[in-house]
C-alpha positions in Angstrom: -24.9 -18.7 30.8 -24.7 -15.9 28.2 -21.4 -14.1 28.4 -21.4 -10.4 28.9 -19.5 -8.7 26.1 -18.0 -5.3 27.0 -17.6 -2.5 24.5 -13.9 -3.0 24.5 -14.2 -6.7 23.8 -16.8 -6.1 21.1 -14.5 -3.6 19.3 -11.7 -6.1 19.5 -13.9 -8.8 17.9 -15.2 -6.5 15.2 -11.7 -5.3 14.3 -10.5 -8.9 14.1 -13.5 -9.8 11.9 -12.8 -6.8 9.5 -9.3 -8.1 9.0 -10.3 -11.7 8.6 -10.3 -12.3 4.8 -12.1 -15.6 5.0 -14.8 -14.2 7.3 -15.3 -11.2 5.0 -15.4 -13.4 1.9 -18.1 -15.7 3.3 -20.1 -12.7 4.6 -20.0 -10.7 1.4 -21.0 -13.7 -0.7 -24.0 -14.3 1.5 -25.0 -10.6 1.6 -24.8 -10.5 -2.2 -26.9 -13.7 -2.6 -29.6 -12.3 -0.2 -29.8 -8.8 -1.8 -33.2 -7.9 -3.2 -34.9 -11.3 -2.5 -37.6 -10.0 -0.2 -38.3 -7.1 -2.6 -39.0 -9.6 -5.4 -41.2 -11.6 -3.1 -43.3 -8.6 -2.1 -43.7 -7.5 -5.7 -45.0 -11.0 -6.6 -47.2 -11.3 -3.6 -48.4 -7.8 -2.6 -51.0 -9.2 -0.1 -48.1 -10.0 2.2 -48.0 -6.4 3.3 -51.6 -6.6 4.5 -50.7 -9.8 6.4 -47.8 -8.1 8.0 -50.1 -5.3 9.2 -52.4 -7.8 10.8 -49.4 -9.4 12.6 -48.2 -6.0 13.8 -51.6 -5.1 15.2 -51.9 -8.5 17.0 -48.4 -8.1 18.4 -49.3 -4.7 19.9 -52.4 -6.2 21.4 -50.5 -9.0 23.1 -47.8 -6.6 24.4 -50.4 -4.4 26.0 -52.0 -7.3 27.7 -49.1 -9.7 28.1 -50.1 -11.3 31.4 -53.6 -12.1 30.2 -52.2 -13.8 27.1 -49.6 -15.8 29.0 -52.3 -17.1 31.3 -54.6 -17.9 28.3 -51.7 -19.7 26.5 -50.9 -21.8 29.7 -54.6 -22.9 30.0 -54.8 -23.7 26.3 -51.6 -25.8 26.5 -53.0 -27.8 29.4 -56.2 -28.5 27.4 -54.3 -30.2 24.6 -52.3 -32.3 27.0 -49.0 -30.3 26.7 -47.2 -29.4 29.9 -46.5 -25.6 30.1 -43.9 -23.8 32.3 -43.4 -20.1 32.7 -39.7 -19.3 33.3 -38.9 -15.9 34.8 -35.3 -15.9 33.7 -32.6 -17.8 32.0 -31.5 -19.7 35.1 -35.0 -21.0 35.8 -35.5 -22.0 32.1 -32.3 -24.0 32.1 -33.2 -25.7 35.4 -36.7 -26.7 34.1 -35.3 -28.1 30.8 -32.5 -29.8 32.7 -35.0 -31.6 35.0 -37.1 -32.7 32.0 -34.1 -34.0 30.0 -32.1 -35.5 32.8 -28.6 -37.0 32.1 -27.0 -39.3 29.6 -29.5 -38.6 26.9 -29.1 -37.9 23.2 -30.7 -34.4 22.6 -31.3 -32.9 19.2 -32.0 -29.2 18.6 -33.6 -27.3 15.8 -32.4 -23.7 15.5 -33.7 -21.5 18.3 -32.4 -18.1 19.1 -34.1 -18.2 22.5 -32.3 -21.5 23.3 -29.1 -19.7 22.3 -30.0 -16.8 24.6 -30.4 -19.2 27.5 -27.1 -21.1 26.8 -29.3 -24.2 26.8 -27.1 -26.4 24.6 -24.0 -25.9 26.8 -26.0 -26.4 29.9 -27.3 -29.8 28.8 -23.9 -30.9 27.7 -22.6 -30.0 31.2 -25.3 -32.3 32.7 -23.7 -35.2 30.7 -25.9 -35.2 27.6 -24.9 -35.7 24.0 -26.3 -32.6 22.2 -26.5 -32.0 18.4 -27.8 -29.1 16.4 -29.7 -30.3 13.3 -30.1 -27.1 11.4 -27.3 -27.0 8.8 -26.1 -23.6 9.8 -26.3 -24.1 13.5 -24.5 -27.5 13.1 -21.7 -25.8 11.3 -21.2 -22.9 13.8 -21.1 -25.4 16.6 -18.3 -27.1 14.9 -16.6 -23.8 14.3 -17.1 -22.7 17.9 -18.6 -19.3 17.0 -21.9 -17.6 17.6 -24.8 -17.4 15.0 -23.9 -14.6 12.6 -27.5 -14.0 11.4 -30.9 -14.7 12.9 -32.1 -17.0 10.2 -28.8 -17.8 8.5 -26.3 -18.5 11.3 -23.4 -19.7 9.2 -23.3 -17.0 6.6 -19.6 -16.1 7.4 -18.3 -19.6 6.7 -16.9 -20.2 3.2 -17.4 -23.6 1.4 -13.7 -24.4 1.9 -13.8 -23.6 5.6 -16.9 -25.9 6.0 -15.2 -28.8 4.3 -12.3 -28.4 6.6 -14.5 -28.2 9.7 -16.4 -31.4 8.7 -13.1 -33.3 8.2 -11.5 -32.1 11.4 -14.4 -32.0 13.9 -16.6 -35.0 12.9 -14.6 -37.0 10.4 -16.7 -36.4 7.4 -14.4 -36.8 4.4 -15.1 -34.5 1.5 -12.9 -33.3 -1.4 -11.6 -29.8 -1.0 -13.7 -28.6 -3.9 -16.9 -30.4 -2.7 -20.1 -28.8 -4.1 -22.8 -27.3 -2.0 -25.0 -30.4 -2.8 -22.2 -32.8 -1.7 -21.7 -31.0 1.6 -25.5 -30.9 2.4 -25.8 -34.7 1.6 -22.8 -35.5 3.9 -24.3 -33.5 6.8 -27.7 -35.1 6.2 -26.3 -38.6 6.5 -24.3 -37.8 9.6 -27.2 -36.1 11.5 -29.9 -38.6 10.4 -28.3 -41.2 12.7 -28.4 -38.8 15.6 -32.0 -38.0 14.9 -33.2 -41.6 14.9 -31.5 -42.4 18.2 -32.5 -39.1 20.0 -34.3 -39.2 23.3 -35.4 -35.6 23.3 -36.0 -33.0 20.6 -35.9 -29.3 21.4 -37.3 -26.7 19.1 -38.1 -23.0 19.2 -41.3 -21.5 17.9 -42.1 -18.9 15.3 -45.5 -18.4 17.1 -47.8 -19.8 19.7 -51.5 -19.4 19.5 -53.0 -18.4 22.9 -56.5 -19.7 22.0 -55.5 -23.2 21.0 -52.0 -23.7 22.5 -50.7 -24.6 19.0 -47.0 -24.1 18.3 -46.3 -22.9 14.7 -42.9 -23.5 13.1 -41.7 -22.5 9.7 -38.8 -24.1 7.9 -37.2 -25.2 4.7 -34.8 -28.1 5.7 -37.4 -30.4 7.3 -35.1 -30.9 10.3 -37.7 -29.3 12.5 -40.3 -31.9 11.5 -37.9 -34.6 12.5 -36.8 -33.0 15.8 -40.4 -32.5 16.9 -41.7 -35.9 15.8 -39.0 -38.6 16.0 -38.0 -38.5 19.8 -40.4 -39.5 22.5 -40.1 -36.1 24.1 -40.5 -32.7 22.5 -39.6 -29.5 24.4 -40.5 -26.1 22.8 -38.7 -23.0 24.0 -40.9 -20.0 23.4 -40.2 -16.3 24.2 -43.5 -14.9 25.6 -43.5 -12.2 22.8 -44.2 -15.1 20.4 -47.7 -15.5 21.8 -50.5 -14.5 19.4 -54.2 -14.2 20.1 -55.3 -16.9 17.7 -54.0 -19.7 15.5 -55.0 -17.7 12.4 -52.7 -14.9 13.4 -49.9 -17.2 14.5 -49.9 -18.8 11.1 -49.8 -15.4 9.5 -46.8 -14.5 11.6 -44.8 -17.5 10.4 -45.7 -16.7 6.8 -44.6 -13.0 7.2 -41.4 -14.1 8.9 -40.5 -16.4 6.0 -41.4 -13.7 3.4 -39.2 -11.0 4.9 -36.4 -13.5 5.5 -36.4 -14.1 1.7 -37.7 -17.7 2.0 -41.1 -17.4 0.5 -43.1 -19.6 0.1 -41.7 -21.7 3.0 -41.2 -25.3 2.2 -42.8 -26.5 5.5 -45.2 -24.9 7.9 -45.7 -27.0 11.0 -48.5 -26.8 13.6 -48.1 -28.8 16.8 -51.0 -29.0 19.2 -49.9 -31.3 22.0 -48.4 -34.8 21.8 -49.1 -37.3 19.1 -52.2 -39.4 19.6 -54.6 -42.0 18.2 -58.2 -43.0 18.8 -58.3 -45.8 16.3 -58.8 -48.6 18.9 -62.4 -48.5 20.3 -62.3 -44.7 19.9 -60.2 -44.3 23.0 -57.6 -41.5 22.7 -54.1 -42.7 23.5 -51.2 -40.3 23.6 -47.9 -41.3 22.0 -48.6 -42.7 18.6 -45.8 -42.3 16.0 -44.7 -39.0 17.5 -43.8 -37.7 21.0 -45.6 -39.0 24.0 -44.8 -35.8 25.9 -44.7 -32.2 24.8 -43.4 -29.5 27.1 -43.6 -25.8 26.4 -41.3 -23.4 28.2 -42.6 -19.9 28.0 -39.5 -17.7 28.6 -39.7 -14.2 30.2 -36.0 -13.2 30.7 -36.7 -9.5 30.7 -39.6 -9.5 28.3 -42.4 -8.7 30.8 -40.5 -5.7 32.0 -39.9 -4.6 28.5 -43.6 -4.8 27.8 -44.1 -2.0 30.5 -41.1 0.1 29.3 -41.9 3.1 27.2 -39.1 2.5 24.7 -38.1 -1.2 24.8 -41.7 -2.4 24.4 -41.3 -1.6 20.7 -38.6 -4.4 20.3 -41.2 -7.0 21.4 -43.0 -6.5 18.1 -39.9 -8.1 16.3 -40.6 -11.4 14.5 -36.8 -12.1 14.1 -36.9 -12.3 10.3 -33.4 -10.7 10.2 -34.3 -8.3 7.4 -32.9 -5.3 9.3 -29.6 -7.1 9.6 -29.2 -7.7 5.8 -29.9 -4.0 5.3 -27.6 -2.5 7.9 -24.3 -1.2 6.5 -22.5 -1.8 9.8 -23.8 -5.4 10.0 -22.8 -6.0 6.4 -19.2 -5.7 7.5 -19.4 -7.2 11.0 -22.4 -9.6 11.0 -23.4 -10.5 14.5 -20.0 -9.6 15.9 -21.8 -6.3 16.6 -24.9 -6.3 18.7 -24.4 -8.5 21.7 -23.4 -12.1 22.7 -26.5 -13.6 21.0 -28.5 -11.1 19.0 -26.8 -8.9 16.5 -27.3 -5.9 14.2 -30.1 -3.3 14.6 -32.5 -5.8 16.2 -29.6 -6.9 18.5 -29.5 -3.6 20.3 -33.1 -3.9 21.7 -32.9 -7.7 22.4 -29.5 -7.3 24.2 -31.0 -4.5 26.3 -34.0 -6.7 27.2 -32.3 -10.0 27.9 -28.9 -8.9 29.2 -29.0 -5.3 30.3 -29.3 -1.7 29.1 -25.7 -0.9 30.0 -24.3 -3.6 27.7 -26.6 -2.6 24.8 -26.0 1.1 25.2 -22.3 0.8 24.8 -22.7 -1.2 21.6 -25.3 1.2 20.3 -22.6 3.8 19.7 -21.5 1.9 16.6 -24.8 2.5 14.8 -24.7 5.0 11.9 -28.3 6.1 12.3 -28.9 5.7 8.6 -32.5 4.5 9.2 -32.4 1.7 6.6 -33.5 -0.9 9.3 -36.7 1.1 10.0 -37.6 1.1 6.3 -37.5 -2.6 5.9 -39.0 -4.0 9.1 -42.3 -5.7 8.3 -43.9 -4.9 11.7 -42.4 -1.4 12.1 -40.2 -2.0 15.1 -38.8 1.5 15.9 -35.3 0.3 15.7 -33.5 3.7 15.2 -35.6 5.2 18.1 -34.6 2.4 20.4 -30.9 2.7 19.4 -31.0 6.5 19.8 -32.5 6.0 23.3 -29.7 3.6 24.1 -27.1 6.1 23.0 -28.6 8.6 25.3 -28.3 6.2 28.2 -24.7 5.6 27.3 -23.9 9.4 27.1 -25.7 9.9 30.4 -23.4 7.4 32.1 -20.2 9.2 31.0 
């Protein structure tokens, strides 16, 4: 279960982070490396802005008709032999996934902020399963015992030296103290590949889900998502209902826009999954379970999102595609990373998501740390009204005093 972080505790964590030289060194190095990347991408590929407008319009359409598109997605998933579930809250989502997975299994994850929101990894471990994150950043923060510090780059606060030490102490990977980035990645790849091959269940998130076809769209650069969703016999996709798009065309566009504003364009891999693997090569009879999963389950997660779709202010947050661009731009986040924003989501986007998934009171307290500079509004590809949401949350906080 997601831990509620009070204003006082958040301040304590932030002050600790500001004084932590290693944390600050890792964070500032990452911020410097990320600076200006998406601007260069947009200059080189100006058509991406038009694509972002298409995605924004589609987002608004779905938010205004959320129940219709959930029902359409469920029916489409059934048609492609996937098994859909609609989970009203985090507890229900955990219970559904727990029943599917069972106990004593090897479970591999690809990075999913919604799975993090649900506390799914810890829940499956408590049931007696062996759980591994396969995204390099997520793998490292699990070893460090911290939360993701950025939506698309969770381990930005960890220095190279700290990573080498973690690998030695936590999983016995021996590397020289001055190991290169390439040596570290190679060592992690070798360690995780064995887990992937033996896994019973693969769990992914989704960048988008097409309501008309039931197709799951995933964008990545590491190729771990391809392995997580294709090697184990069972694939479970955890999808926030705001990730539903009217069509596969728009769902693909959403993944491309997310990659571009995350500074990772063009993405190395764009995956489309439409049900379990199958073959019809023997007498033209379709058999499910060829080289990939025999079963695909899709958990559509509400957890406050339906209510937000009907809220005059918070509905704007549902347009968010979680590219994390607002985080890189925020002067507060540049010093604190996701120590500010909530137990899962951080920075400007974290305010709205914390309000939706955890509670307005928790988010309103944290919103008081925002400087109201407006830089987040200027860089959001789908024009989430971030400063308006934060201003409203501040009003809620002041009204409670």
